[in-house]
C-alpha positions in Angstrom: 0.0 0.0 0.0 1.4 3.4 -1.0 0.2 6.9 0.0 0.1 9.4 -2.8 -0.4 13.1 -2.3 -1.1 15.5 -5.2 -0.7 19.3 -5.4 -4.2 20.2 -4.1 -3.3 18.1 -1.0 -5.8 15.4 -1.7 -4.7 12.1 -0.1 -5.6 8.7 -1.3 -4.4 5.1 -1.0 -3.3 2.8 -3.7 -3.5 -0.9 -3.1 -2.0 -4.0 -4.8 0.8 -3.9 -7.2 1.5 -0.4 -8.7 4.2 0.7 -11.1 5.4 4.0 -9.6 7.1 5.0 -12.9 3.7 5.6 -14.4 2.6 8.2 -11.8 2.5 11.7 -13.1 5.7 13.7 -12.3 3.7 16.2 -10.2 2.9 13.6 -7.6 5.0 12.4 -4.7 5.1 9.0 -3.0 5.6 8.1 0.6 6.7 4.5 0.7 6.4 2.0 3.6 9.6 3.4 5.1 8.1 6.9 5.2 10.8 8.0 2.7 9.4 11.0 0.6 10.1 11.0 -3.1 9.3 14.1 -5.2 8.0 14.0 -8.7 8.9 17.6 -9.3 12.0 17.5 -11.5 15.3 19.2 -10.7 14.5 21.9 -13.3 11.0 22.5 -12.0 12.3 22.6 -8.4 14.9 25.2 -9.2 12.4 27.4 -11.1 9.9 27.2 -8.3 12.5 28.1 -5.7 13.8 31.1 -7.5 10.3 32.2 -8.6 9.0 32.7 -5.0 6.8 29.6 -5.2 6.6 26.9 -2.6 8.2 23.8 -4.1 7.0 20.3 -3.6 8.7 18.7 -0.5 11.7 21.0 -0.4 13.5 23.8 -2.2 16.4 23.3 -4.6 19.6 22.1 -3.1 22.6 23.3 -5.1 26.1 24.6 -4.8 27.1 28.1 -5.9 30.2 27.6 -8.1 32.2 24.7 -9.3 34.6 23.2 -6.7 38.0 24.7 -5.9 40.7 22.2 -7.1 42.6 22.4 -3.8 39.4 21.5 -1.9 38.8 18.5 -4.2 42.3 17.3 -3.6 41.7 17.4 0.1 38.4 15.6 -0.3 40.2 12.9 -2.4 42.6 12.3 0.5 39.7 12.0 2.9 37.8 9.4 0.8 36.3 11.0 -2.2 36.6 8.4 -5.0 39.1 9.1 -7.8 36.3 8.5 -10.3 34.4 11.4 -8.8 37.3 13.7 -8.1 38.6 13.4 -11.6 36.8 16.1 -13.6 35.2 17.8 -10.6 36.8 21.1 -11.6 37.2 22.8 -14.9 41.0 22.6 -14.4 41.0 18.8 -14.3 39.1 17.1 -17.1 37.7 13.6 -16.9 39.4 11.7 -19.7 36.3 9.6 -20.3 34.2 12.7 -21.4 34.6 13.4 -25.1 35.6 17.0 -26.1 34.8 18.8 -29.3 37.3 20.9 -31.1 35.1 23.9 -30.2 35.2 23.3 -26.5 37.6 26.1 -25.7 35.1 28.6 -27.1 31.7 26.9 -26.7 32.6 25.7 -23.2 30.5 22.7 -22.3 32.3 19.4 -21.6 33.8 20.4 -18.2 30.3 20.8 -16.7 29.7 17.0 -16.9 32.4 16.2 -14.4 31.2 19.0 -12.1 27.6 17.7 -12.1 28.9 14.2 -11.5 30.6 15.4 -8.3 27.7 17.5 -7.1 25.1 14.7 -7.6 27.4 12.3 -5.8 27.6 14.6 -2.9 23.8 14.9 -2.8 23.0 18.1 -4.6 20.3 18.5 -7.2 21.7 18.2 -10.7 22.9 21.4 -12.4 24.6 21.3 -15.8 27.0 24.2 -15.9 28.1 25.7 -19.2 29.9 28.8 -20.5 29.8 31.1 -23.5 33.3 32.5 -24.0 34.1 35.7 -25.9 36.5 34.7 -28.7 39.0 37.4 -28.0 39.4 36.0 -24.5 40.8 32.7 -25.7 44.5 32.3 -26.5 47.1 29.6 -27.0 49.6 29.7 -24.2 53.0 30.6 -25.7 56.5 31.4 -24.5 57.8 34.7 -25.9 61.1 35.0 -24.2 63.2 32.8 -21.9 66.4 33.4 -20.0 68.2 31.8 -17.1 66.3 34.1 -14.7 62.8 34.3 -16.1 60.2 33.3 -18.7 57.8 35.7 -20.4 54.7 33.9 -21.8 51.2 34.6 -23.0 48.5 33.0 -20.8 45.2 31.5 -21.9 43.4 34.9 -21.8 46.1 36.8 -23.7 48.0 38.5 -20.9 51.7 38.5 -20.9 53.2 37.1 -17.7 56.7 37.0 -16.3 57.7 34.0 -14.3 60.9 34.2 -12.2 62.6 30.8 -12.1 64.3 31.1 -8.8 61.3 32.2 -6.7 58.5 30.9 -8.9 56.8 34.3 -8.7 54.5 35.1 -11.6 53.8 38.8 -12.3 51.9 40.8 -14.9 54.2 41.9 -17.7 51.8 43.4 -20.2 48.0 43.6 -20.4 46.1 42.5 -23.5 45.1 46.1 -24.4 47.1 49.2 -23.5 45.9 51.4 -26.4 43.2 51.6 -29.0 45.4 50.0 -31.7 45.7 46.9 -29.5 41.9 46.7 -29.3 41.6 47.0 -33.1 44.0 44.2 -33.6 42.2 42.1 -31.0 38.9 42.7 -32.9 40.5 41.4 -36.1 41.6 38.3 -34.2 38.1 37.9 -32.8 36.4 38.1 -36.2 38.5 35.2 -37.5 37.5 33.1 -34.6 33.9 34.0 -34.8 33.8 32.9 -38.4 35.7 29.7 -37.8 34.2 28.4 -34.5 30.9 30.2 -33.7 29.0 28.7 -36.6 25.4 27.6 -36.3 26.5 24.0 -36.9 29.1 24.2 -34.1 26.7 25.7 -31.7 24.2 22.9 -32.2 27.0 20.3 -31.9 28.2 21.8 -28.6 25.0 22.7 -26.8 22.3 20.6 -28.5 23.1 17.3 -26.7 22.1 18.9 -23.4 18.5 19.8 -24.5 16.9 16.4 -24.1 18.1 16.0 -20.4 17.0 19.5 -19.7 13.6 19.0 -21.1 13.1 15.8 -19.1 14.1 17.9 -16.1 17.1 15.7 -15.2 19.0 18.9 -14.6 18.7 22.6 -14.9 21.2 24.5 -17.1 23.3 27.4 -15.7 25.5 29.6 -17.9 28.0 32.2 -16.9 28.9 35.0 -19.4 31.5 37.7 -19.2 30.0 41.1 -18.2 30.5 44.7 -19.3 32.7 45.7 -16.3 34.5 42.4 -16.0 35.7 42.1 -19.6 37.3 45.6 -20.1 39.0 45.2 -16.7 40.4 41.8 -17.8 41.7 43.4 -21.0 43.2 46.6 -19.6 44.1 45.7 -16.1 42.5 47.0 -12.9 44.0 50.4 -12.5 44.1 51.4 -16.2 40.5 50.3 -16.6 39.4 52.6 -13.8 41.3 55.5 -15.4 39.9 54.7 -18.8 36.3 55.6 -17.7 37.6 59.2 -17.7 40.6 59.3 -20.0 39.3 57.2 -22.9 35.6 56.4 -22.4 35.2 55.9 -26.1 37.4 52.8 -25.9 35.3 51.3 -23.1 32.2 51.9 -25.0 33.7 50.4 -28.2 34.7 47.2 -26.2 31.2 46.9 -24.7 29.4 47.6 -27.9 31.4 44.8 -29.6 30.6 42.4 -26.7 27.0 43.3 -26.9 26.9 42.5 -30.6 28.5 39.1 -30.1 25.9 38.3 -27.5 23.0 39.5 -29.7 24.3 37.6 -32.8 25.8 34.4 -31.3 24.6 33.9 -27.7 21.0 34.2 -28.9 21.7 31.3 -31.3 22.9 29.2 -28.3 19.7 30.0 -26.4 17.6 28.9 -29.4 19.3 25.5 -29.1 19.4 25.4 -25.3 17.2 27.8 -23.3 19.3 28.4 -20.2 17.5 28.3 -16.8 19.9 30.5 -14.8 22.4 32.9 -16.4 24.7 35.3 -14.6 27.2 38.0 -15.7 30.7 37.7 -14.2 31.4 41.3 -13.0 33.3 41.5 -9.7 32.9 45.2 -9.6 33.0 45.7 -5.8 35.4 45.1 -2.9 35.0 44.9 0.9 34.6 48.7 1.2 32.1 49.0 -1.6 31.8 49.3 -5.4 34.8 50.3 -7.5 32.6 52.6 -9.7 29.9 55.2 -9.0 26.3 54.7 -9.8 26.6 57.2 -12.7 29.6 55.3 -14.2 27.7 52.1 -13.8 24.6 53.4 -15.6 26.6 54.7 -18.5 29.2 51.9 -19.0 27.5 48.8 -17.6 23.8 49.3 -17.0 23.1 50.7 -20.4 24.3 47.5 -22.0 22.3 45.3 -19.6 19.2 47.3 -20.6 19.7 46.4 -24.3 20.7 42.8 -23.7 18.7 41.3 -20.8 15.2 41.7 -22.5 16.5 39.8 -25.5 18.1 37.0 -23.4 14.9 36.7 -21.4 12.8 36.5 -24.6 15.1 33.6 -25.7 14.2 31.5 -22.6 16.5 32.5 -19.8 14.4 32.2 -16.7 16.5 34.0 -14.1 19.1 36.7 -14.9 21.6 37.3 -12.1 25.0 39.0 -11.6 28.0 37.5 -9.9 30.0 40.1 -8.0 32.0 39.7 -4.8 32.3 42.4 -2.2 29.9 45.0 -1.0 27.7 46.2 -3.8 24.7 47.4 -1.8 25.0 51.0 -3.2 24.5 49.7 -6.8 21.5 47.4 -6.2 18.9 50.0 -7.3 21.0 50.6 -10.5 21.2 46.8 -11.2 17.4 46.5 -10.8 16.8 49.4 -13.1 19.0 47.7 -15.7 16.9 44.5 -15.6 19.0 42.3 -13.2 16.8 40.0 -11.1 19.2 38.8 -8.5 22.7 38.2 -7.3 25.3 35.5 -6.5 27.3 34.8 -4.3 26.5 37.5 -1.6 29.8 37.8 0.1 29.2 37.5 3.8 32.7 38.6 4.9 32.3 41.8 2.9 29.2 42.7 4.9 26.5 41.5 2.6 23.7 40.7 5.0 21.1 38.8 2.9 18.4 39.2 5.6 18.7 43.0 5.7 18.9 43.3 1.9 15.8 41.2 1.4 13.9 43.4 3.8 14.8 46.4 1.6 14.4 44.6 -1.8 11.8 41.9 -1.2 11.7 40.6 -4.8 15.4 40.1 -5.3 16.5 36.6 -6.1 19.7 35.1 -4.5 22.0 32.2 -4.9 24.7 31.9 -2.2 25.0 33.9 1.1 26.0 31.0 3.4 29.3 31.9 5.0 31.7 29.3 3.5 34.1 29.7 6.5 31.4 28.4 8.9 31.6 25.0 7.2 35.3 24.6 8.1 34.4 25.6 11.7 32.3 22.5 12.3 28.7 21.5 13.0 27.8 24.1 15.6 28.9 26.9 13.4 27.0 25.4 10.4 23.8 25.2 12.4 24.1 28.8 13.6 24.6 30.0 10.0 21.4 28.2 8.8 19.5 29.9 11.7 20.8 33.3 10.4 19.6 32.8 6.8 16.3 30.9 7.6 14.0 34.0 7.3 15.1 34.4 3.7 14.7 30.7 3.0 11.1 30.8 4.2 10.4 33.8 2.0 11.4 31.9 -1.2 13.3 33.3 -4.2 16.5 32.0 -2.7 18.8 29.0 -3.2 21.1 29.0 -0.2 24.7 27.8 -0.8 28.2 29.0 -0.1 29.2 32.6 -0.6 31.9 31.4 -3.0 33.8 28.1 -3.5 34.2 25.9 -0.5 37.7 26.5 1.1 40.4 23.9 1.3 40.3 24.2 5.1 37.0 22.4 4.9 36.9 18.6 5.8 34.8 16.2 3.7 32.9 15.2 6.9 31.9 18.8 7.7 31.0 19.4 4.1 28.7 16.3 4.1 27.1 17.6 7.4 26.5 21.0 5.7 24.8 19.3 2.8 22.6 17.2 5.1 21.5 20.4 7.1 21.0 22.2 3.8 18.4 19.6 2.7 16.7 19.9 6.1 16.6 23.7 5.8 15.2 23.7 2.3 12.1 21.9 3.6 11.2 25.3 4.9 11.6 26.9 1.5 8.7 29.3 0.8 7.0 28.4 4.1 5.9 32.1 4.6 4.5 32.5 1.1 
């Protein structure tokens, strides 16, 4: 005999032999051992959690970002199987996962290994992917070598200098130091767009994920490079900040070019695979606040969001977030005005108090905000941190997880305890709705 409960909370009993696989996915089953099984898919659960709805049984249980390689290596020593540890980070690829020649641009394969690790640990399945800007992908190459140092180009085009005696690696030259550099980089980019970002390649790279997503086996999460992040990566931190005043036309030209790539190529990806959660990499704030003023944000970042986000939403993206570390409270109204729906990871140690921010902005969506350092401090600290964020869990629109990657100071046992308590906490998801 099996108890089945449907969404209107109507209870009835089934007797005799029953094939549970035939029950509609919106039902849940309580078996003889009182174990609750949900028939809301991973994708449905994530959407309900972030959409301020009360999910069936519990809210979505996920991790914020892919694992830190050093943390994975500690977990491996503490019992994580090699078959799971291999490929759990984008820096270590599982050799059993096939890779297309377009992978470095249409970045997909690495997400399989990360999802394998996360589901092994007990998280809901999330398939992580990237869309890389072509001018941010380079072959690593040695330019000069002496007995004392090596000068080389790294994978994003920056020139680095490695001192052989100390092992110190320092910046030697940024990718762009003048407008002429940017023009040459655009020429390089155009060749890559023509060669690799074809409709056929986009379908080959992203298309195989569509079936599993439609079944609800996993949700799809994509990160893309933002309009503050990318110029900063090209020019370097200090030159970038000066450039807003000294050469604003260069910043606008870079961001206009990025926008056009997204409108022409990223939209093609979304037609093949409508992403569930997407977020801009930005990192435009530090512990003492944003690195730019609201006016600078509106002109050089927000104006491009306003033109892009409605198009991305029309192509199927359900939740549009921004990833920035640090204290960005001052810019939240500007983000909202530009079309951003929420934030990740909500850096606790920079003073981002999710409870206070939700009181001021009740419809903001969040992923993250659990102080990662508490996990390494043990069970009592973990319990206390869940008590702190519980009011927001009960309000919905929030997937609690670490406020960045889990630190290598964390033991595998404490991480497993954290995941167990996370599942318990998410039974309260949307309780106050």
